[in-house]
Structures are given as C-alpha cells and as structure tokens.
N, C-alpha and C positions, 0 to 999 in steps of 0.2 A: 504494500500500500504506500503510495507516495506521501511525503510530508505535506501537511497543509500549511497555509500561509501563517507564519507566527504572529501576524498582526490581527488575525481573525479573533473577534470577540466570542467568548464562550457564553452561550445562552444561560440564563439564570438556572433553569431546571437541570441543565446538563452540568453546570458548575456545582450544584448541590450533590448530584450523583457522583461526580468526580471527587468532591471533597470527602464524601463518605468512603469511597474506594481508597483514596490516597491516605486518609487518616488511619485506615486499618492495614493497608497493604503497601503503601508507598514509603519513599524515603526522600526527605528534603535535606541535602547536605551542603555544607560550606567547608572547603578543604584548602589546605596550603600545599603548594607544590614548588618545584625548583628550589629545594633547600629551605623552604619556609618563606621565600621572598615574595611569592605570588599566590593569589587566591583564585579559586574557581568555585562555582555553585552548580548544583545539579538537582533535578527531580527525577526519581527512578520508580518505576513500577515493574515488578516481576511476579508473574503468576503462571499457573498451568492452564488457565482458561483463555484460549486464543481469541474467542469472540469478544470477551471483556477487554482484553489488552488492545485489540484492534480498535474498539470504540474509544478507549481512553487515549490511544495514540492519535486518533483523528482529532479529538478535542485539544490535546496538548500540542499538536503540531510536530509529531515525531514519527519515526519509523519503528516497526516491530522487528526485533531480532530473535531468532530461534536459538535456544540453548539445548542441544541434544544431551540426553542423560546416558551415561555409560552403564549404569545399572538398569537392567530391564524392568526391575520392580519400581523404578522411579518414572514419573511422567516428564514429558518434554516441557521445558519452561519457555515462556515468552517474555521479553523485556522491552520496555520503551524507556529511553533516557533522554532528557532534555538538558543541554549544557550551555546553550547560548544565552546571553544576558537577557535579551528581549523575551525569549521563550520562558525562561525561569521566572522572570518578573510577571509575565502575563498569567501563567498558571498560578503562581503564588497569590497574586492579587485577586484572581477570579474565585479562589476557594477559601481565602483567608477567614472570612466571617463564620464559616461553618466548621472550622477545624477545632480540635482540642487545644488546650493551652500549650502543651509541649510542642506541637506542630506549629502553632502560631508564633512561638518564640523563635523557632528555626527559620520560618519564612521571613520574619522581621529581620533576622540576622542576614539572610540572603539578600534581601532588598537593600540593606545598608552596604553590604560588601559590593553588590552590583552597582550601587550609586557611586561608590568610590572608584570602582573599575571604570565606569563611564567617564568620570571626572579625569582620571589619569589618562585615558585615551584622548580626551580633548586636549590635554596638555602635551600629547605626543608620546606618552609612555606606553609600554606594551600591556601592562597589567597593574593592579594596585600593589606596587612594590612597597615593602616595609610597613604593611598595615598590621600592627600587632593586635592580639585580643586584648580588650580592656577588662575582661573577666565577665563571668556570668553570661556568656554568649553575645556580648556586645563587641562591636568593632570600633576602634578609634583611630584617628589619623596619627601617623608617626610624627614625632617632634623633629 
C-alpha cells in the first residue's frame, strides 16, 4: 500500500480509533543517536492483524512492512513506523486528547524535540544537536 500524503488530516472518528489502537499497541519514542548528539522521534505500531495495521498505516501516512517469524508457532507480524517530523507531529496531535497520561507525556516530548529539530534546520543545522534532557521527559535547549 503506498504512503498517503503526510499533510492529510485524520478525521475525528478515525483519530479516536487510532488513539485507542496506539494507546494499547503503539509506541511513541524520542531517541538520541550519533553518540547522543542528535534526536529523532518515531511512532510505531506492530501487530499480527494485517487489516488493522493496513488501516492504521493509511491514516498515519506510512507503509506496512512484513516481519516473517522463524518459529512456525508464531504469527507473521506487520509494522508501520513513522519517523519524519511532519508525520510524527500530525499523528501525535491528531490522537493526543484521547491518549492516556503516559502516552500524552511522550507525545508532548516528541513535539518539543521536533520543534527544536525544525528550528535547527532553519538555522542550517542537520538535527537538534546538543539538546540534553532536562529531566522528567522534558527537553531543553543546550546552553
């Protein structure tokens, strides 16, 4: 299934469905890479129900990847992962109000990291370099 336009708005009813799915089965992550100098954010959904992952991928603007299992007793898994700033922000903002507190905290952290990443891109830098954790899931600008 081809990726949808990441600017596409997620309809309210679909956002509520997606929020429930991602709150139970999804992952909202903010990670450091390149020796801790850079940040990236991601939204991931991994399940064994292909039709559900296909629908979520369409809403999220991503592609479904198949993860075959080596043990015949295990089911094939399907995953959709969004890593681009616009896509992560769009999904996070669409589902935010229906998420549990822990997920809301992670989404807020992602939005802050992505805002800093956008700002550093505007300044001509490749990523939000040197953005340390301020503690308790918050991000602050490096001095």
